[in-house]
VEXROKOL-106794 format. One record per residue (C-alpha): residue number from 1; x, y, z. Coordinates in steps of 0.05 Angstrom, whole numbers. Example, Ala and Ser with C-alpha at 12.3 -4.5 7.8 and 13.67 -1.06 7.14 Angstrom:
VEXROKOL-106794
   num        u        v        w
     1      246      -90      156
     2      273      -21      143
***
This chain:
VEXROKOL-106794
   num        u        v        w
     1     -465      674    -1053
     2     -406      685    -1006
     3     -452      708     -951
     4     -494      646     -959
     5     -432      602     -953
     6     -410      639     -890
     7     -480      627     -859
     8     -475      552     -875
     9     -406      547     -843
    10     -431      583     -780
    11     -492      537     -776
    12     -448      474     -782
    13     -399      499     -728
    14     -456      519     -681
    15     -488      451     -691
    16     -424      416     -673
    17     -416      460     -612
    18     -487      445     -590
    19     -475      370     -598
    20     -409      375     -559
    21     -445      413     -504
    22     -497      358     -500
    23     -442      309     -484
    24     -419      350     -423
    25     -449      349     -353
    26     -438      407     -304
    27     -422      380     -235
    28     -424      428     -174
    29     -364      410     -131
    30     -383      392      -59
    31     -340      400        2
    32     -292      340       11
    33     -298      317      -62
    34     -237      302     -104
    35     -229      292     -179
    36     -218      217     -164
    37     -284      212     -127
    38     -322      251     -180
    39     -293      210     -237
    40     -316      146     -202
    41     -386      176     -194
    42     -393      189     -268
    43     -352      130     -292
    44     -302      171     -331
    45     -226      177     -327
    46     -193      232     -287
    47     -154      252     -350
    48     -219      264     -387
    49     -239      313     -332
    50     -171      346     -331
    51     -175      359     -406
    52     -242      395     -399
    53     -221      432     -336
    54     -151      462     -340
    55     -120      469     -271
    56     -163      415     -240
    57     -104      368     -238
    58      -74      414     -185
    59     -134      434     -143
    60     -211      441     -143
    61     -254      484      -99
    62     -321      470      -66
    63     -378      512      -97
    64     -348      515     -165
    65     -368      474     -226
    66     -332      418     -263
    67     -348      399     -334
    68     -355      323     -338
    69     -356      286     -406
    70     -413      238     -417
    71     -385      166     -407
    72     -397      144     -479
    73     -369      209     -510
    74     -298      188     -493
    75     -300      123     -531
    76     -310      132     -606
    77     -311       58     -620
    78     -371       46     -575
    79     -439       38     -610
    80     -498       49     -565
    81     -573       38     -577
    82     -633       29     -533
    83     -620      -45     -521
    84     -547      -56     -542
    85     -478      -31     -524
    86     -425      -55     -573
    87     -348      -52     -569
    88     -343      -13     -505
    89     -268      -12     -482
    90     -259      -15     -407
    91     -217       43     -381
    92     -169       42     -322
    93     -205       49     -255
    94     -273       24     -279
    95     -309      -30     -241
    96     -363      -81     -255
    97     -410      -44     -207
    98     -400       22     -244
    99     -410      -10     -312
   100     -473      -47     -291
   101     -503       19     -268
   102     -481       55     -331
   103     -510        2     -377
   104     -572      -11     -336
   105     -559      -85     -325
   106     -540     -129     -266
   107     -468     -151     -252
   108     -493     -224     -265
   109     -518     -203     -333
   110     -453     -167     -348
   111     -413     -228     -331
   112     -462     -275     -367
   113     -451     -238     -433
   114     -377     -224     -422
   115     -347     -286     -388
   116     -276     -260     -398
   117     -288     -209     -342
   118     -313     -259     -290
   119     -246     -269     -255
   120     -224     -197     -261
   121     -243     -135     -300
   122     -182     -103     -334
   123     -170      -40     -373
   124     -174      -56     -448
   125     -228     -109     -441
   126     -282     -102     -494
   127     -353     -105     -467
   128     -416     -122     -507
   129     -486     -120     -475
   130     -552     -141     -505
   131     -609     -124     -458
   132     -658     -166     -498
   133     -622     -230     -475
   134     -655     -262     -415
   135     -613     -265     -351
   136     -600     -336     -328
   137     -642     -358     -270
   138     -611     -349     -202
   139     -592     -410     -163
   140     -626     -426      -96
   141     -594     -412      -29
   142     -543     -466      -14
   143     -525     -475      -87
   144     -473     -447     -135
   145     -474     -442     -210
   146     -404     -454     -240
   147     -377     -399     -285
   148     -317     -400     -331
   149     -249     -407     -298
   150     -275     -431     -230
   151     -244     -490     -194
   152     -268     -534     -136
   153     -214     -503      -92
   154     -235     -433     -109
   155     -309     -449      -95
   156     -292     -482      -29
   157     -253     -421       -8
   158     -311     -376      -27
   159     -360     -412       17
   160     -313     -430       74
   161     -317     -505       66
   162     -265     -558       48
   163     -255     -587      -21
   164     -269     -656       10
   165     -337     -632       36
   166     -355     -601      -31
   167     -336     -665      -68
   168     -375     -710      -21
   169     -442     -674      -28
   170     -434     -669     -104
   171     -403     -737     -118
   172     -461     -759     -162
   173     -452     -703     -213
   174     -378     -689     -212
   175     -335     -713     -270
   176     -263     -700     -287
   177     -276     -626     -302
   178     -325     -575     -276
   179     -378     -555     -328
   180     -396     -481     -340
   181     -469     -472     -315
   182     -466     -534     -271
   183     -502     -523     -204
   184     -465     -549     -143
   185     -495     -560      -73
   186     -456     -522      -21
   187     -451     -560       46
   188     -470     -526      111
   189     -407     -491      134
   190     -434     -486      205
   191     -422     -560      211
   192     -350     -546      228
   193     -328     -613      260
   194     -309     -661      205
   195     -284     -718      248
   196     -266     -721      322
   197     -203     -680      332
   198     -212     -639      268
   199     -238     -568      257
   200     -256     -530      193
   201     -230     -459      196
   202     -282     -405      186
   203     -276     -333      164
   204     -257     -290      224
   205     -219     -346      260
   206     -148     -329      284
   207      -92     -373      309
   208      -96     -341      378
   209     -171     -353      384
   210     -166     -425      360
   211     -106     -440      406
   212     -146     -411      465
   213     -210     -449      446
   214     -175     -516      441
   215     -129     -505      501
   216      -64     -504      461
   217       -7     -457      447
   218        0     -425      380
   219       66     -462      370
   220       30     -528      384
   221      -25     -509      334
   222       26     -493      279
   223       68     -554      294
   224        9     -600      284
   225      -15     -560      223
   226       46     -535      184
   227        0     -514      127
   228      -25     -455      170
   229       44     -428      190
   230       48     -376      134
   231      -26     -360      134
   232      -90     -386      166
   233     -146     -386      115
   234     -220     -403      115
   235     -230     -475       91
   236     -166     -502      124
   237     -179     -568      160
   238     -136     -570      223
   239     -118     -622      274
   240     -140     -597      342
   241     -120     -656      384
   242      -73     -631      439
   243       -5     -666      438
   244       -1     -718      493
   245       70     -698      514
   246       50     -626      526
   247       -4     -634      578
   248       32     -586      623
   249       15     -528      577
   250      -40     -484      607
   251      -87     -429      583
   252      -42     -379      616
   253       14     -401      570
   254      -30     -390      510
   255      -48     -319      534
   256       26     -306      544
   257       33     -315      469
   258      -16     -261      455
   259       36     -222      416
   260       26     -273      360
   261      -47     -256      349
   262      -69     -259      278
   263     -117     -210      248
   264     -185     -238      229
   265     -183     -274      163
   266     -208     -245       99
   267     -236     -299       53
   268     -208     -295      -17
   269     -276     -278      -47
   270     -295     -238     -108
   271     -334     -178      -87
   272     -388     -146     -129
   273     -334     -115     -173
   274     -300     -181     -184
   275     -237     -159     -147
   276     -195     -207     -107
   277     -189     -169      -41
   278     -137     -215       -8
   279      -90     -203      -67
   280      -98     -128      -63
   281      -92     -108        9
   282      -80     -161       62
   283     -109     -114      115
   284     -178     -110       81
   285     -234     -134      127
   286     -290     -183      113
   287     -341     -151       67
   288     -397     -181      110
   289     -372     -150      174
   290     -421     -101      204
   291     -397      -29      194
   292     -372        7      256
   293     -422       58      282
   294     -387      108      327
   295     -455      134      354
   296     -473       65      382
   297     -478       65      458
   298     -429        7      460
   299     -372       56      446
   300     -345      106      495
   301     -293      160      495
   302     -223      135      512
   303     -160      176      525
   304      -97      147      492
   305      -44      134      544
   306       31      146      535
   307       67       91      497
   308        2       62      469
   309        4       43      395
   310      -43       28      339
   311      -28      -46      347
   312      -38      -46      423
   313     -102       -6      418
   314     -132      -54      366
   315     -113     -111      411
   316     -147      -77      470
   317     -210      -63      429
   318     -211     -134      401
   319     -216     -103      331
   320     -175     -105      268
   321     -131      -45      254
   322     -176      -29      194
   323     -239      -30      237
   324     -206       14      291
   325     -181       66      241
   326     -251       67      207
   327     -280       82      276
   328     -224      133      289
   329     -198      160      223
   330     -143      203      255
   331     -109      139      279
   332      -90      123      208
   333      -35      174      209
   334      -13      180      281
   335      -27      154      352
   336      -19      213      400
   337      -21      207      476
   338      -78      248      504
   339     -122      244      442
   340     -193      221      454
   341     -219      163      411
   342     -279      116      408
   343     -269       47      439
   344     -315      -11      456
   345     -344       -2      526
   346     -320      -70      549
   347     -249      -56      526
   348     -243        5      573
   349     -264      -31      637
   350     -219      -22      697
   351     -194      -93      695
   352     -171      -88      623
   353     -139      -20      633
   354     -102      -45      694
   355      -75     -105      657
   356      -52      -64      598
   357        5      -27      631
   358       53       15      591
   359      112      -32      600
   360       77      -92      569
   361       53      -49      512
   362      124      -29      497
   363      145     -102      496
   364       87     -122      452
   365       99      -72      397
   366      171      -50      399
   367      205     -118      403
   368      235     -100      337
   369      274      -43      369
   370      297      -81      431
   371      345     -127      393
   372      374      -67      357
   373      391      -24      417
   374      460      -53      429
   375      484      -40      358
   376      450       29      357
   377      472       57      424
   378      489      123      392
   379      416      131      371
   380      381      105      432
   381      425      137      485
   382      412      210      466
   383      338      213      448
   384      303      279      459
   385      229      266      475
   386      212      338      495
   387      218      372      427
   388      168      354      374
   389      189      343      300
   390      152      338      234
   391      151      276      191
   392      119      278      122
   393      103      222       72
   394      101      242       -2
   395       53      189      -30
   396        1      179      -85
   397      -57      173      -36
   398      -91      217       16
   399     -104      198       88
   400     -176      183       69
   401     -155      136       13
   402     -103      102       58
   403     -151       85      113
   404     -208       63       68
   405     -200      -10       44
   406     -250        3      -12
   407     -211       64      -39
   408     -144       27      -32
   409     -173      -32      -71
   410     -198       14     -127
   411     -131       50     -130
   412      -92      -15     -135
   413     -141      -39     -189
   414     -130       24     -229
   415      -54       21     -220
   416      -21      -41     -191
   417       41       -1     -175
   418        3       31     -117
   419        7      -34      -78
   420       81      -23      -61
   421       64       47      -32
   422       11       14       13
   423       62      -39       33
   424      113       15       48
   425       65       52       93
   426       44      -11      129
   427      117      -23      146
   428      125       50      165
   429       65       45      210
   430      101       -8      253
   431      161       39      257
   432      115       97      277
   433       84       53      332
   434      152       32      356
   435      175      105      359
   436      112      125      397
   437      126       70      448
   438      194      103      459
   439      158      168      475
   440      187      202      414
   441      150      267      398
   442      131      278      325
   443       72      294      279
   444       56      254      217
   445       29      288      153
   446       12      256       85
   447       26      298       22
   448      -12      272      -39
   449       37      279      -96
   450      -11      285     -156
   451      -34      353     -130
   452       36      383     -127
   453       65      402     -193
   454       80      476     -180
   455      117      468     -113
   456       99      463      -41
   457      107      511       19
   458      110      476       86
   459       96      521      145
   460      120      479      204
   461      119      492      279
   462      178      447      289
   463      254      460      284
   464      268      393      248
   465      227      364      192
   466      236      305      144
   467      198      288       80
   468      201      214       59
   469      196      205      -16
   470      189      132      -36
   471      188      103     -107
   472      180      166     -147
   473      185      145     -220
   474      221      208     -243
   475      258      246     -190
   476      262      307     -236
   477      187      316     -227
   478      194      323     -152
   479      168      393     -135
   480      209      446     -102
   481      193      449      -27
   482      202      514       13
   483      196      513       88
   484      202      563      144
   485      242      511      185
   486      300      462      173
   487      277      408      123
   488      309      345       97
   489      286      305       37
   490      294      229       42
   491      302      196      -26
   492      278      123      -24
   493      292       96      -95
   494      264      161     -125
   495      327      186     -162
   496      320      258     -137
   497      380      297     -162
   498      371      361     -123
   499      329      387      -65
   500      343      461      -74
   501      367      491       -8
   502      343      431       31
   503      386      372       53
   504      378      311        9
   505      388      242       39
   506      394      182       -8
   507      374      124       37
   508      390       69      -13
   509      462       59      -32
   510      472       80     -106
   511      498       32     -157
   512      568       61     -160
   513      574       46      -85
   514      553      -26      -98
   515      604      -33     -152
   516      661       -4     -112
   517      647      -45      -49
   518      646     -109      -91
   519      710      -92     -127
   520      745      -73      -61
   521      731     -143      -34
   522      754     -178      -97
   523      817     -137     -102
   524      839     -159      -33
   525      837     -233      -52
   526      891     -274      -84
   527      854     -290     -147
   528      852     -282     -223
   529      796     -233     -245
   530      761     -242     -312
   531      707     -195     -335
   532      655     -222     -386
   533      612     -173     -425
   534      564     -178     -484
   535      588     -109     -509
   536      650      -90     -549
   537      672      -49     -488
   538      652      -71     -419
   539      606      -19     -387
   540      648      -14     -324
   541      717      -25     -354
   542      748       38     -328
   543      722       28     -257
   544      746      -44     -257
   545      816      -29     -285
   546      824       25     -232
   547      810      -25     -176
   548      842      -86     -210
   549      893      -67     -262
   550      909     -139     -282
   551      837     -158     -297
   552      824     -195     -363
   553      766     -176     -408
   554      727     -226     -451
   555      668     -215     -498
   556      610     -262     -510
   557      561     -256     -567
   558      489     -233     -557
   559      469     -303     -535
   560      525     -310     -484
   561      572     -356     -522
   562      649     -349     -520
   563      695     -355     -579
   564      729     -423     -583
   565      779     -434     -526
   566      774     -360     -504
   567      748     -378     -434
   568      799     -434     -423
   569      857     -388     -445
   570      836     -335     -395
   571      826     -382     -334
   572      884     -398     -287
   573      886     -470     -262
   574      932     -452     -204
   575      888     -402     -168
   576      817     -379     -155
   577      784     -347     -215
   578      734     -290     -202
   579      689     -283     -264
   580      652     -216     -264
   581      591     -219     -309
   582      574     -149     -334
   583      509     -159     -374
   584      435     -146     -363
   585      411     -201     -409
   586      382     -265     -377
   587      402     -307     -438
   588      474     -283     -431
   589      472     -302     -357
   590      445     -371     -372
   591      494     -390     -427
   592      554     -358     -395
   593      542     -394     -329
   594      531     -459     -366
   595      600     -450     -398
   596      631     -435     -330
   597      600     -497     -296
   598      629     -540     -352
   599      699     -516     -332
   600      691     -530     -257
   601      725     -597     -262
   602      790     -565     -283
   603      786     -495     -253
   604      766     -461     -188
   605      714     -410     -211
   606      670     -362     -172
   607      616     -317     -205
   608      611     -244     -186
   609      557     -191     -202
   610      573     -119     -183
   611      500      -95     -179
   612      437     -123     -146
   613      400     -103     -209
   614      440     -153     -251
   615      409     -213     -214
   616      360     -247     -261
   617      286     -240     -242
   618      259     -293     -195
   619      239     -358     -231
   620      279     -340     -293
   621      342     -374     -267
   622      350     -431     -217
   623      386     -412     -153
   624      423     -477     -160
   625      469     -441     -210
   626      483     -389     -157
   627      503     -443     -107
   628      546     -483     -155
   629      584     -421     -177
   630      584     -391     -106
   631      556     -326     -132
   632      581     -261      -98
   633      535     -200     -103
   634      521     -135      -64
   635      455     -129      -28
   636      422      -67        2
   637      380     -112       48
   638      402     -164       97
   639      365     -227       70
   640      335     -284      110
   641      391     -332      129
   642      374     -402      154
   643      301     -381      155
   644      311     -336      215
   645      256     -285      224
   646      268     -216      252
   647      223     -185      305
   648      196     -138      252
   649      175     -195      206
   650      142     -230      264
   651      102     -167      283
   652       84     -153      210
   653       56     -224      202
   654       16     -217      267
   655      -16     -152      244
   656      -27     -164      169
   657      -26     -241      166
   658       24     -241      109
   659       99     -237      103
   660      127     -166       92
   661      145     -148       21
   662      209     -113        2
   663      171      -47        2
   664      145      -60       73
   665      215      -76       97
   666      240      -10       67
   667      182       27       99
   668      198        0      169
   669      275        8      167
   670      279       77      135
   671      222      107      176
   672      249       81      242
   673      319      104      227
   674      295      175      208
   675      250      180      269
   676      309      162      314
   677      357      209      279
   678      309      268      278
   679      298      259      353
   680      370      267      373
   681      399      321      418
   682      437      348      358
   683      424      373      288
   684      393      325      238
   685      453      335      191
   686      502      319      246
   687      471      250      256
   688      486      235      181
   689      559      253      191
   690      572      218      259
   691      522      160      270
   692      523       92      235
   693      460       50      248
   694      433      -19      231
   695      361      -44      237
   696      324     -107      219
   697      348     -109      146
   698      385      -46      128
   699      449       -9      150
   700      456       66      145
   701      525       99      140
   702      519      166      105
   703      574      204       69
   704      570      274       40
   705      576      266      -36
   706      556      335      -58
   707      531      401      -32
   708      473      386       15
   709      471      313      -11
   710      486      252       33
   711      487      181        7
   712      482      116       46
   713      545       78       32
   714      531       16       73
   715      509      -50       44
   716      518     -126       51
   717      564     -168        7
   718      530     -236       -1
   719      555     -304      -24
   720      516     -365      -44
   721      544     -429      -15
   722      530     -500      -37
   723      518     -522       35
   724      493     -462       75
   725      452     -428       21
   726      475     -356       31
   727      524     -321       76
   728      549     -251       90
   729      621     -235       69
   730      667     -189      107
   731      723     -149       77
   732      792     -171      100
***
């Protein structure tokens, strides 16, 4: 009997093993494939592959085999039959295109039965598909069937026409609201002239091209059409009548403004996966643009000249940066004089080459460094352009993923946090171009961080090397790096505590520096200091008492309300009262500042925050409160004052057609500063100890805070003003 029971158990276990095996696919790894690419091919998550293949999270090898789980095997709630898929939960990284192929239906059918995914497919969405349901009939060319969530403005943008045009041709059937399933007639977008003196912007149009076509300057075009200043978009209706009082302007003047060229527009369309490309990567090119074929006879070999940059080469080729790097992938990481690349034949004619001399190239791309030279004489006066150096970026993407707009889009869709890394590198690319225009000698390498958990050995040919590490969520997970040469780790909001035997450079001033600088300023003023906290003991009481022994401490409740008369008893009617708010809660900020504003008739009060992080999030609190209470706070970045634009911001808008984000600003400033420091005729560490620098938005003044650790101690102390908006304070 016992033997029979054992046989039954063995039979059951072997059956389960056989079933499990049937749910696994063996995939032979091909050269150049990654786990990310393979996971997309089979429509499964990378974690599912990692679980079946221990060690694959670190490295995979061509020629070996990966075990791939069947797509449906990883979702126990999914019920699948021949004609129905029920309760399928969308996983991170999945797309409509991939799901349509997996389920054997069209994207239109997928959207028809799951209208909640029309605008965007998101992880966690539940998908149901019934293949027996008939797909709705496709509309004719020149027509559009309205789906849930669409608006007239969105439809007009999709087809490159104006809302007015769309309304005019559908006036007979339009009511107060669009109806789902309603079929609209799309006007001919080739009929671009609406009225004499008007033009309807099309996909691919740029401000430079339009100014040239209509014999205007870009400034004139923007002055007459202020709605295109921030961004020119398909569907914009613009006034093209040349101003009467500017007849003296000539085409030559327009061409002189060529530095302001905009990249071709990308219409804010949903692609086949339902993704909004303009929201994901501003650099992404038009999906209808013909792919670049490097074997075409219209392209010839071109030798990169000294001081040429990615921006100037794209201008010379009359291509977007994305198109040029697709044609020449190695340009996505570095532009090296002497390298041979593919360029359009007409762009390399003698006349064009003659006009594109090295001096004008430098002026075009490195305008952002010219205005900084005076305040950075110590950096610019002793550059060594003979010795090469190594610059590494520790990022979540590879060079292939960075240069591919499709891969970038999929990465951002799977993890929205990746967008700030892309923004950072776009800012860094302008710094790299600027450094190349100065003839600095360096090599760029990208290190993909998800493959490095056991450490990294860098074999470098260069005496000085720097690794830039932006936005690492947990600095403790940063791998140990061993190098045969001098190596410095640049921490950019990554909270790295130690870099082993390497030098660690913290590029962003830590919070204790922000607090001390703010308190130093306040302590030098003739004022009463009151500290308000929502805790029994203020978080920074010891630090404040050390700087300002006579400071008074008040407590508010969890909603930010004072005890009766507590605030009035602490305020001094004969002098300025600095009120330091030491709380992270927005509700405390709101109610405390309301109480302070109620006392302004009788007391001179000024609000103070000791950390940038204590500023409420945008749109949570009106900046009018900041102005009324003349808020003082520390800032790592120099903000826009009186709407002035830096050369970097202008260049960034010209290349990417959007304003730079905070991450892009960090990418430019930190990268440029490191490239200049590593190119000095002295040791890298010596520049930290002796040179203070200031670029478009950041200052760098490093102090040694620990063994092999330097911290940037320089920041701006800002004050909101009721009249001027915001000003920079200086210590007395």
